HTML snippet that shows the backbone in 3Dmol.js (N, CA, C, O; Angstrom):
<script src="https://3Dmol.org/build/3Dmol-min.js"></script>
<div id="view" style="width:600px;height:400px;position:relative"></div>
<script>
const pdb = `
ATOM      1  N   MET A   1       0.829  -1.172   0.000  1.00  0.00           N
ATOM      2  CA  MET A   1       0.000   0.000   0.000  1.00  0.00           C
ATOM      3  C   MET A   1       0.878   1.241   0.000  1.00  0.00           C
ATOM      4  O   MET A   1       1.718   1.398   0.886  1.00  0.00           O
ATOM      5  N   LYS A   2       0.704   2.100  -0.949  1.00  0.00           N
ATOM      6  CA  LYS A   2       1.431   3.356  -1.018  1.00  0.00           C
ATOM      7  C   LYS A   2       0.495   4.476  -0.581  1.00  0.00           C
ATOM      8  O   LYS A   2      -0.641   4.560  -1.048  1.00  0.00           O
ATOM      9  N   VAL A   3       0.973   5.332   0.312  1.00  0.00           N
ATOM     10  CA  VAL A   3       0.135   6.430   0.781  1.00  0.00           C
ATOM     11  C   VAL A   3       0.789   7.783   0.542  1.00  0.00           C
ATOM     12  O   VAL A   3       0.200   8.809   0.883  1.00  0.00           O
ATOM     13  N   GLY A   4       1.946   7.817  -0.013  1.00  0.00           N
ATOM     14  CA  GLY A   4       2.624   9.074  -0.274  1.00  0.00           C
ATOM     15  C   GLY A   4       4.125   8.869  -0.309  1.00  0.00           C
ATOM     16  O   GLY A   4       4.619   7.812   0.085  1.00  0.00           O
ATOM     17  N   LYS A   5       4.857   9.875  -0.780  1.00  0.00           N
ATOM     18  CA  LYS A   5       6.303   9.743  -0.921  1.00  0.00           C
ATOM     19  C   LYS A   5       7.024   9.618   0.410  1.00  0.00           C
ATOM     20  O   LYS A   5       8.048   8.938   0.482  1.00  0.00           O
ATOM     21  N   LYS A   6       6.525  10.253   1.468  1.00  0.00           N
ATOM     22  CA  LYS A   6       7.251  10.228   2.736  1.00  0.00           C
ATOM     23  C   LYS A   6       7.049   8.938   3.521  1.00  0.00           C
ATOM     24  O   LYS A   6       7.735   8.727   4.521  1.00  0.00           O
ATOM     25  N   PHE A   7       6.137   8.073   3.105  1.00  0.00           N
ATOM     26  CA  PHE A   7       5.875   6.824   3.811  1.00  0.00           C
ATOM     27  C   PHE A   7       6.509   5.652   3.082  1.00  0.00           C
ATOM     28  O   PHE A   7       6.524   5.612   1.852  1.00  0.00           O
ATOM     29  N   LYS A   8       7.027   4.710   3.833  1.00  0.00           N
ATOM     30  CA  LYS A   8       7.543   3.456   3.292  1.00  0.00           C
ATOM     31  C   LYS A   8       6.550   2.356   3.607  1.00  0.00           C
ATOM     32  O   LYS A   8       5.696   2.527   4.477  1.00  0.00           O
ATOM     33  N   ASP A   9       6.646   1.239   2.924  1.00  0.00           N
ATOM     34  CA  ASP A   9       5.697   0.143   3.103  1.00  0.00           C
ATOM     35  C   ASP A   9       6.207  -0.892   4.087  1.00  0.00           C
ATOM     36  O   ASP A   9       7.386  -1.247   4.071  1.00  0.00           O
ATOM     37  N   ILE A  10       5.321  -1.375   4.942  1.00  0.00           N
ATOM     38  CA  ILE A  10       5.558  -2.564   5.747  1.00  0.00           C
ATOM     39  C   ILE A  10       4.346  -3.449   5.524  1.00  0.00           C
ATOM     40  O   ILE A  10       3.219  -3.057   5.827  1.00  0.00           O
ATOM     41  N   ASN A  11       4.573  -4.628   5.002  1.00  0.00           N
ATOM     42  CA  ASN A  11       3.451  -5.490   4.655  1.00  0.00           C
ATOM     43  C   ASN A  11       2.995  -6.359   5.813  1.00  0.00           C
ATOM     44  O   ASN A  11       1.829  -6.298   6.203  1.00  0.00           O
ATOM     45  N   THR A  12       3.887  -7.168   6.372  1.00  0.00           N
ATOM     46  CA  THR A  12       3.488  -8.076   7.436  1.00  0.00           C
ATOM     47  C   THR A  12       4.515  -8.058   8.542  1.00  0.00           C
ATOM     48  O   THR A  12       5.663  -7.662   8.341  1.00  0.00           O
ATOM     49  N   CYS A  13       4.096  -8.484   9.693  1.00  0.00           N
ATOM     50  CA  CYS A  13       4.967  -8.546  10.859  1.00  0.00           C
ATOM     51  C   CYS A  13       4.471  -9.683  11.733  1.00  0.00           C
ATOM     52  O   CYS A  13       3.271  -9.953  11.784  1.00  0.00           O
ATOM     53  N   ASN A  14       5.381 -10.348  12.419  1.00  0.00           N
ATOM     54  CA  ASN A  14       4.999 -11.422  13.321  1.00  0.00           C
ATOM     55  C   ASN A  14       4.106 -10.866  14.427  1.00  0.00           C
ATOM     56  O   ASN A  14       4.496  -9.914  15.103  1.00  0.00           O
ATOM     57  N   LYS A  15       2.923 -11.434  14.630  1.00  0.00           N
ATOM     58  CA  LYS A  15       1.977 -10.876  15.589  1.00  0.00           C
ATOM     59  C   LYS A  15       2.415 -11.057  17.031  1.00  0.00           C
ATOM     60  O   LYS A  15       1.856 -10.413  17.919  1.00  0.00           O
ATOM     61  N   ALA A  16       3.400 -11.914  17.297  1.00  0.00           N
ATOM     62  CA  ALA A  16       3.853 -12.143  18.663  1.00  0.00           C
ATOM     63  C   ALA A  16       4.887 -11.116  19.110  1.00  0.00           C
ATOM     64  O   ALA A  16       5.271 -11.111  20.279  1.00  0.00           O
ATOM     65  N   THR A  17       5.341 -10.258  18.227  1.00  0.00           N
ATOM     66  CA  THR A  17       6.380  -9.300  18.559  1.00  0.00           C
ATOM     67  C   THR A  17       6.018  -7.915  18.038  1.00  0.00           C
ATOM     68  O   THR A  17       5.225  -7.782  17.107  1.00  0.00           O
ATOM     69  N   LEU A  18       6.596  -6.902  18.634  1.00  0.00           N
ATOM     70  CA  LEU A  18       6.374  -5.539  18.178  1.00  0.00           C
ATOM     71  C   LEU A  18       7.569  -5.018  17.397  1.00  0.00           C
ATOM     72  O   LEU A  18       7.627  -3.833  17.065  1.00  0.00           O
ATOM     73  N   LYS A  19       8.524  -5.894  17.100  1.00  0.00           N
ATOM     74  CA  LYS A  19       9.714  -5.494  16.359  1.00  0.00           C
ATOM     75  C   LYS A  19       9.597  -5.941  14.912  1.00  0.00           C
ATOM     76  O   LYS A  19       9.004  -6.977  14.613  1.00  0.00           O
ATOM     77  N   TYR A  20      10.168  -5.149  14.024  1.00  0.00           N
ATOM     78  CA  TYR A  20      10.198  -5.485  12.606  1.00  0.00           C
ATOM     79  C   TYR A  20      11.503  -4.948  12.048  1.00  0.00           C
ATOM     80  O   TYR A  20      11.873  -3.808  12.328  1.00  0.00           O
ATOM     81  N   LYS A  21      12.196  -5.744  11.273  1.00  0.00           N
ATOM     82  CA  LYS A  21      13.462  -5.314  10.696  1.00  0.00           C
ATOM     83  C   LYS A  21      13.271  -5.070   9.207  1.00  0.00           C
ATOM     84  O   LYS A  21      12.948  -5.993   8.458  1.00  0.00           O
ATOM     85  N   LYS A  22      13.466  -3.855   8.788  1.00  0.00           N
ATOM     86  CA  LYS A  22      13.354  -3.459   7.372  1.00  0.00           C
ATOM     87  C   LYS A  22      14.765  -3.344   6.817  1.00  0.00           C
ATOM     88  O   LYS A  22      15.588  -2.618   7.374  1.00  0.00           O
ATOM     89  N   THR A  23      15.054  -4.041   5.742  1.00  0.00           N
ATOM     90  CA  THR A  23      16.399  -4.021   5.169  1.00  0.00           C
ATOM     91  C   THR A  23      16.453  -3.065   3.988  1.00  0.00           C
ATOM     92  O   THR A  23      15.420  -2.680   3.441  1.00  0.00           O
ATOM     93  N   GLY A  24      17.657  -2.687   3.602  1.00  0.00           N
ATOM     94  CA  GLY A  24      17.856  -1.842   2.432  1.00  0.00           C
ATOM     95  C   GLY A  24      17.648  -0.363   2.686  1.00  0.00           C
ATOM     96  O   GLY A  24      17.409   0.388   1.740  1.00  0.00           O
ATOM     97  N   LEU A  25      17.731   0.086   3.947  1.00  0.00           N
ATOM     98  CA  LEU A  25      17.546   1.498   4.257  1.00  0.00           C
ATOM     99  C   LEU A  25      18.883   2.223   4.237  1.00  0.00           C
ATOM    100  O   LEU A  25      19.919   1.625   4.526  1.00  0.00           O
ATOM    101  N   LYS A  26      18.866   3.496   3.901  1.00  0.00           N
ATOM    102  CA  LYS A  26      20.085   4.298   3.864  1.00  0.00           C
ATOM    103  C   LYS A  26      20.496   4.702   5.272  1.00  0.00           C
ATOM    104  O   LYS A  26      19.649   4.840   6.155  1.00  0.00           O
ATOM    105  N   LYS A  27      21.799   4.890   5.484  1.00  0.00           N
ATOM    106  CA  LYS A  27      22.335   5.282   6.785  1.00  0.00           C
ATOM    107  C   LYS A  27      21.980   6.736   7.085  1.00  0.00           C
ATOM    108  O   LYS A  27      21.877   7.565   6.181  1.00  0.00           O
ATOM    109  N   ASN A  28      21.796   7.029   8.378  1.00  0.00           N
ATOM    110  CA  ASN A  28      21.557   8.382   8.869  1.00  0.00           C
ATOM    111  C   ASN A  28      20.382   9.064   8.161  1.00  0.00           C
ATOM    112  O   ASN A  28      20.474  10.236   7.795  1.00  0.00           O
ATOM    113  N   THR A  29      19.295   8.344   7.970  1.00  0.00           N
ATOM    114  CA  THR A  29      18.111   8.861   7.282  1.00  0.00           C
ATOM    115  C   THR A  29      16.875   8.602   8.135  1.00  0.00           C
ATOM    116  O   THR A  29      16.767   7.552   8.768  1.00  0.00           O
ATOM    117  N   ARG A  30      15.951   9.544   8.157  1.00  0.00           N
ATOM    118  CA  ARG A  30      14.702   9.379   8.902  1.00  0.00           C
ATOM    119  C   ARG A  30      13.640   8.801   7.966  1.00  0.00           C
ATOM    120  O   ARG A  30      13.433   9.295   6.857  1.00  0.00           O
ATOM    121  N   TYR A  31      12.973   7.744   8.435  1.00  0.00           N
ATOM    122  CA  TYR A  31      11.910   7.091   7.685  1.00  0.00           C
ATOM    123  C   TYR A  31      10.614   7.158   8.473  1.00  0.00           C
ATOM    124  O   TYR A  31      10.627   7.151   9.704  1.00  0.00           O
ATOM    125  N   THR A  32       9.502   7.221   7.766  1.00  0.00           N
ATOM    126  CA  THR A  32       8.180   7.229   8.377  1.00  0.00           C
ATOM    127  C   THR A  32       7.397   6.054   7.823  1.00  0.00           C
ATOM    128  O   THR A  32       7.331   5.855   6.609  1.00  0.00           O
ATOM    129  N   PHE A  33       6.799   5.270   8.726  1.00  0.00           N
ATOM    130  CA  PHE A  33       6.031   4.096   8.344  1.00  0.00           C
ATOM    131  C   PHE A  33       4.599   4.236   8.839  1.00  0.00           C
ATOM    132  O   PHE A  33       4.343   4.874   9.860  1.00  0.00           O
ATOM    133  N   ARG A  34       3.682   3.640   8.115  1.00  0.00           N
ATOM    134  CA  ARG A  34       2.291   3.545   8.568  1.00  0.00           C
ATOM    135  C   ARG A  34       2.009   2.081   8.852  1.00  0.00           C
ATOM    136  O   ARG A  34       2.244   1.219   8.005  1.00  0.00           O
ATOM    137  N   VAL A  35       1.504   1.803  10.048  1.00  0.00           N
ATOM    138  CA  VAL A  35       1.232   0.426  10.456  1.00  0.00           C
ATOM    139  C   VAL A  35      -0.152   0.348  11.081  1.00  0.00           C
ATOM    140  O   VAL A  35      -0.695   1.346  11.556  1.00  0.00           O
ATOM    141  N   ARG A  36      -0.711  -0.856  11.073  1.00  0.00           N
ATOM    142  CA  ARG A  36      -1.953  -1.093  11.805  1.00  0.00           C
ATOM    143  C   ARG A  36      -2.054  -2.571  12.136  1.00  0.00           C
ATOM    144  O   ARG A  36      -1.525  -3.425  11.425  1.00  0.00           O
ATOM    145  N   ALA A  37      -2.740  -2.849  13.220  1.00  0.00           N
ATOM    146  CA  ALA A  37      -2.904  -4.218  13.683  1.00  0.00           C
ATOM    147  C   ALA A  37      -4.188  -4.804  13.111  1.00  0.00           C
ATOM    148  O   ALA A  37      -5.106  -4.082  12.724  1.00  0.00           O
ATOM    149  N   TYR A  38      -4.226  -6.133  13.068  1.00  0.00           N
ATOM    150  CA  TYR A  38      -5.461  -6.807  12.689  1.00  0.00           C
ATOM    151  C   TYR A  38      -5.559  -8.121  13.450  1.00  0.00           C
ATOM    152  O   TYR A  38      -4.559  -8.670  13.912  1.00  0.00           O
ATOM    153  N   VAL A  39      -6.776  -8.603  13.566  1.00  0.00           N
ATOM    154  CA  VAL A  39      -7.025  -9.891  14.181  1.00  0.00           C
ATOM    155  C   VAL A  39      -7.981 -10.647  13.266  1.00  0.00           C
ATOM    156  O   VAL A  39      -8.898 -10.063  12.690  1.00  0.00           O
ATOM    157  N   LYS A  40      -7.759 -11.936  13.139  1.00  0.00           N
ATOM    158  CA  LYS A  40      -8.606 -12.759  12.284  1.00  0.00           C
ATOM    159  C   LYS A  40      -9.538 -13.574  13.177  1.00  0.00           C
ATOM    160  O   LYS A  40      -9.079 -14.345  14.021  1.00  0.00           O
ATOM    161  N   ALA A  41     -10.853 -13.402  12.990  1.00  0.00           N
ATOM    162  CA  ALA A  41     -11.848 -14.120  13.778  1.00  0.00           C
ATOM    163  C   ALA A  41     -12.917 -14.658  12.844  1.00  0.00           C
ATOM    164  O   ALA A  41     -13.505 -13.905  12.067  1.00  0.00           O
ATOM    165  N   ASP A  42     -13.165 -15.937  12.916  1.00  0.00           N
ATOM    166  CA  ASP A  42     -14.170 -16.592  12.057  1.00  0.00           C
ATOM    167  C   ASP A  42     -13.921 -16.339  10.572  1.00  0.00           C
ATOM    168  O   ASP A  42     -14.867 -16.203   9.796  1.00  0.00           O
ATOM    169  N   GLY A  43     -12.637 -16.274  10.174  1.00  0.00           N
ATOM    170  CA  GLY A  43     -12.294 -16.087   8.775  1.00  0.00           C
ATOM    171  C   GLY A  43     -12.409 -14.649   8.283  1.00  0.00           C
ATOM    172  O   GLY A  43     -12.254 -14.398   7.088  1.00  0.00           O
ATOM    173  N   VAL A  44     -12.677 -13.704   9.176  1.00  0.00           N
ATOM    174  CA  VAL A  44     -12.808 -12.289   8.810  1.00  0.00           C
ATOM    175  C   VAL A  44     -11.703 -11.509   9.510  1.00  0.00           C
ATOM    176  O   VAL A  44     -11.457 -11.715  10.698  1.00  0.00           O
ATOM    177  N   LYS A  45     -11.029 -10.606   8.777  1.00  0.00           N
ATOM    178  CA  LYS A  45      -9.998  -9.764   9.369  1.00  0.00           C
ATOM    179  C   LYS A  45     -10.627  -8.474   9.879  1.00  0.00           C
ATOM    180  O   LYS A  45     -11.356  -7.795   9.156  1.00  0.00           O
ATOM    181  N   TYR A  46     -10.334  -8.146  11.136  1.00  0.00           N
ATOM    182  CA  TYR A  46     -10.777  -6.897  11.739  1.00  0.00           C
ATOM    183  C   TYR A  46      -9.544  -6.032  11.962  1.00  0.00           C
ATOM    184  O   TYR A  46      -8.613  -6.438  12.658  1.00  0.00           O
ATOM    185  N   TYR A  47      -9.535  -4.837  11.370  1.00  0.00           N
ATOM    186  CA  TYR A  47      -8.378  -3.961  11.401  1.00  0.00           C
ATOM    187  C   TYR A  47      -8.517  -2.879  12.461  1.00  0.00           C
ATOM    188  O   TYR A  47      -9.616  -2.399  12.739  1.00  0.00           O
ATOM    189  N   GLY A  48      -7.369  -2.497  13.055  1.00  0.00           N
ATOM    190  CA  GLY A  48      -7.319  -1.381  13.988  1.00  0.00           C
ATOM    191  C   GLY A  48      -7.043  -0.094  13.237  1.00  0.00           C
ATOM    192  O   GLY A  48      -7.002  -0.085  12.006  1.00  0.00           O
ATOM    193  N   ASP A  49      -6.854   0.987  13.967  1.00  0.00           N
ATOM    194  CA  ASP A  49      -6.558   2.290  13.367  1.00  0.00           C
ATOM    195  C   ASP A  49      -5.122   2.324  12.862  1.00  0.00           C
ATOM    196  O   ASP A  49      -4.259   1.593  13.349  1.00  0.00           O
ATOM    197  N   TRP A  50      -4.882   3.184  11.878  1.00  0.00           N
ATOM    198  CA  TRP A  50      -3.539   3.398  11.368  1.00  0.00           C
ATOM    199  C   TRP A  50      -2.734   4.188  12.390  1.00  0.00           C
ATOM    200  O   TRP A  50      -3.268   5.077  13.052  1.00  0.00           O
ATOM    201  N   ALA A  51      -1.442   3.864  12.519  1.00  0.00           N
ATOM    202  CA  ALA A  51      -0.519   4.591  13.364  1.00  0.00           C
ATOM    203  C   ALA A  51       0.694   4.981  12.529  1.00  0.00           C
ATOM    204  O   ALA A  51       1.126   4.212  11.670  1.00  0.00           O
ATOM    205  N   THR A  52       1.238   6.147  12.768  1.00  0.00           N
ATOM    206  CA  THR A  52       2.435   6.620  12.073  1.00  0.00           C
ATOM    207  C   THR A  52       3.625   6.446  12.991  1.00  0.00           C
ATOM    208  O   THR A  52       3.634   6.937  14.119  1.00  0.00           O
ATOM    209  N   ILE A  53       4.642   5.733  12.491  1.00  0.00           N
ATOM    210  CA  ILE A  53       5.863   5.468  13.252  1.00  0.00           C
ATOM    211  C   ILE A  53       7.022   6.144  12.533  1.00  0.00           C
ATOM    212  O   ILE A  53       7.169   5.997  11.319  1.00  0.00           O
ATOM    213  N   SER A  54       7.839   6.878  13.267  1.00  0.00           N
ATOM    214  CA  SER A  54       8.994   7.544  12.682  1.00  0.00           C
ATOM    215  C   SER A  54      10.251   6.985  13.332  1.00  0.00           C
ATOM    216  O   SER A  54      10.297   6.812  14.550  1.00  0.00           O
ATOM    217  N   ALA A  55      11.279   6.701  12.518  1.00  0.00           N
ATOM    218  CA  ALA A  55      12.536   6.150  13.039  1.00  0.00           C
ATOM    219  C   ALA A  55      13.698   6.674  12.204  1.00  0.00           C
ATOM    220  O   ALA A  55      13.555   6.955  11.014  1.00  0.00           O
ATOM    221  N   LYS A  56      14.849   6.797  12.855  1.00  0.00           N
ATOM    222  CA  LYS A  56      16.046   7.254  12.162  1.00  0.00           C
ATOM    223  C   LYS A  56      17.081   6.139  12.193  1.00  0.00           C
ATOM    224  O   LYS A  56      17.300   5.519  13.233  1.00  0.00           O
ATOM    225  N   THR A  57      17.718   5.883  11.057  1.00  0.00           N
ATOM    226  CA  THR A  57      18.742   4.840  10.984  1.00  0.00           C
ATOM    227  C   THR A  57      20.051   5.341  11.606  1.00  0.00           C
ATOM    228  O   THR A  57      20.260   6.545  11.751  1.00  0.00           O
ATOM    229  N   LYS A  58      20.914   4.412  11.967  1.00  0.00           N
ATOM    230  CA  LYS A  58      22.179   4.752  12.616  1.00  0.00           C
ATOM    231  C   LYS A  58      23.191   5.267  11.599  1.00  0.00           C
ATOM    232  O   LYS A  58      23.045   5.054  10.395  1.00  0.00           O
ATOM    233  N   LYS A  59      24.210   5.942  12.096  1.00  0.00           N
ATOM    234  CA  LYS A  59      25.226   6.557  11.232  1.00  0.00           C
ATOM    235  C   LYS A  59      26.285   5.598  10.734  1.00  0.00           C
ATOM    236  O   LYS A  59      27.021   5.952   9.812  1.00  0.00           O
ATOM    237  N   LYS A  60      26.402   4.409  11.287  1.00  0.00           N
ATOM    238  CA  LYS A  60      27.461   3.446  10.969  1.00  0.00           C
ATOM    239  C   LYS A  60      27.995   3.581   9.617  1.00  0.00           C
ATOM    240  O   LYS A  60      28.889   2.829   9.228  1.00  0.00           O
TER     241      LYS A  60
END
`;
const viewer = $3Dmol.createViewer("view");
viewer.addModel(pdb, "pdb");
viewer.setStyle({}, {cartoon: {color: "spectrum"}});
viewer.zoomTo();
viewer.render();
</script>
């Protein structure tokens, strides 16, 4: 899902953890991600609200 130039995509994440590792990012750059949770009940996915997460990569 693309929502604009300033957002990057995250498709899936392990539901047991709140960590996600995105590869291929540039050093010393700030990225903004849009994420939301979902739960599957009786074969139907119920989605939560969108959240905006901002993170900066290390200088290494």
